[in-house]
N, C-alpha and C positions, 0 to 999 in steps of 0.2 A: 942584567940584575942589579949587579953595583954601579950601574949608572941610575936605575930607579932607585935605589937605597941612597947614594948622593943627594936625589932630586927632594927623597923624604928627607932628608938630615937636612938640607938648608932651606925645607918648610918651615920644620921644627923650629929652627933657630930664628925664623923671620914670624911666627907666630910670637918666639918664646919674649923675642922684643917690643913687639910691640903690643905685648900685656902688662912688661916693663912699664912702657913709657902709660900705656891707659894708667897702673897705679901710681908716678908719680904726680900725675894731672889730677887723678882722684886725691892723692893726699896734699897736693897748693890749695885746694877747690877747700878742704874740709877745715887747714891755712885761714882762710879766704873771711869763710864763713865760724869764725871760732875769733877772728878780731873784729866781724860785724855785728855776732849775741849780743848783749848788753845786759852785764850782770842784775841781778832783781834784787833787790832787796826792800827789806822788811814792807806790805803796800799801808803805806799813812791812809790816814783816815782823816779828811780836817774838819772834828767836832771835842768839843771839850780842849781843856788847858791847850793853846797854839806854844808849836815852841818858841823858848826863846821867852815864854813869860816863866812869871813864877809860878810853878808848883800848889796847888791850894795845902794850906797845912793842915794836917791827921792827927791827931794823937790818942791810941787805941793798943786792943788789950789784944796781941794773938795766941793760941790757944793752949800756949802752956802758960795764960794770965802777962807776959811778961809785958812789956813796956812795947811801945814800937811806933815811935816819930817818922812822919812823912812832910816833906814841903820843910822850908825853913835852912839853913844855915846849917848843915852836919859837923857836928864837933870834931868827929872822926879824922874829920877831911875825904870821909869815902862819895861814891857817889852809890845813888839806888835806882837798879833794873829793879822794877815795879810788876811784877809780870800777873798779868791775872788767869786763872785755869780754874778747869770744875771738873771733880771725881769718874761724870760721867758723857767727859769729852773724852774721846779715841786720838787727836795728833796732843790734847796736851799729855797726853800720859806718854807719847812717841820723846813726846820734848823734855822729860825729867832725868833722863842721863843727858841732856845735852846743860842741860842747868846745872847739875853735880860739875861736868865736866872744865863749864865755863869760872865756877867760886870755887875750884883748885886752881887755874888759873890762874884766876882776877882777885882771890880774895884779898888781897891788900890792897886794893884800890878801889873794888865794888863788895856791894853788896843788898842779896838778891831778898826781895824781901814776895812772897806768893800771897794775893790775896782771891779769895772765891766771898761767899756766900750763899749765906742760908741754912742749918741743921750743922749743928757742932759737932753728934757723937760722927754727922756722917763725913765729916772731913776726918773725922780721929781720925776715923779705920782708913779712911784714905792713907794719909799719912806715914801711919803705922804700916800701911801693907807697903807702900814703894821706899819708906826709908827715906821723909824728910824729915825726920827733925829734930836736922840740924838747920833747916831756914826759921829766920817769923813764918809764919804763918794765919794772918786775918781773914776775919771776918767782916764784911760792910757794905750792905749795899747801899748805902748813900758813894762810896768811894768808888764802885763801879757806876755809877750812875753820874757824878763829879767828872771823871774824865767818859762820860758816853760811850763805854764797852757795851758791844753791841754783836762782838763774830768774836771765837773763843778759838786758840788761845794772842794773846795778845796782850804788850810791853811797852813797858812809858821809861824810860833812864832820863832822872834827873839826876841833875851836877850836886858834889856840896856846896855851892853855893844856893840850892831851891833851885833851879829853873831849871823847865822841863830842857832835855838836849834832842832827844828823837824820838820818835813814837808811831808804833803799825803792831799790823795783823802781826806775829812768827808765827810762821806754819812748817821750818826746815832750821837747821841749825845758819847755812849760809841768811839769812831773815834776821835773826836773833844778835848775830855779829854785826850786823849792817847798821844796828842800832850803835855800837861801839863805834864801828870804822866811821859812822857819821859822825861821835861827835868828835873823834882824831883831825878829822878834816876842813872840822869849822863847817859842818854843814848840815839842811833839820834832817838831809835821807838822801840815801844814793844816786834814787833823781835828781836830784836839785843837782849834787854831785855832777853829774853825765850831763847834765841840762848845758851847765855851768862849760863844764870839758868842750861838748861841741857848737857853745856859742865862740869860746878864745877858738877852738881852728877856724872858725869861719871865718873869722875875721883876720888866719895868720894869711 
């Protein structure tokens, strides 16, 4: 009886050690996968004004009839994040709290301008229901056509000198923040940065 109990204890310890070894191997594989998976930035669509080009100049009025200048040198030294959205776009609504958080964090360096088109009454109700009164909100079909916006939500980052720095579809916080990261890294998109890194590593 004692002999059988001893054997069962030994077998149990062997199984336990095997499980530990398998878990360690699994953790190592997860780490390798994380290194191989590339972070995804905003999806750039190669239409409209290109990164590195001067942004088209627009002088518009927002829903409150306040002037909003886009393009050209910003006298306050602010960059501008032009965010295209629609009241009927579910993903756009999901991005609104992220925009508010970004404005609170980057407000000293960044101006966020919301843009759409359609009837002013509908957008006024949208602004009121989602607490967007602090954002400049412009309605301009021409603005969307100039930037060739075909899918929403879409964002364009324009620096204080009026140059388009980055742009793309932004469905998540990571997509939106990738536009700012691309500016800091001096590239047009994170995809370009990762491509450069891959080339540098291949040359080592």
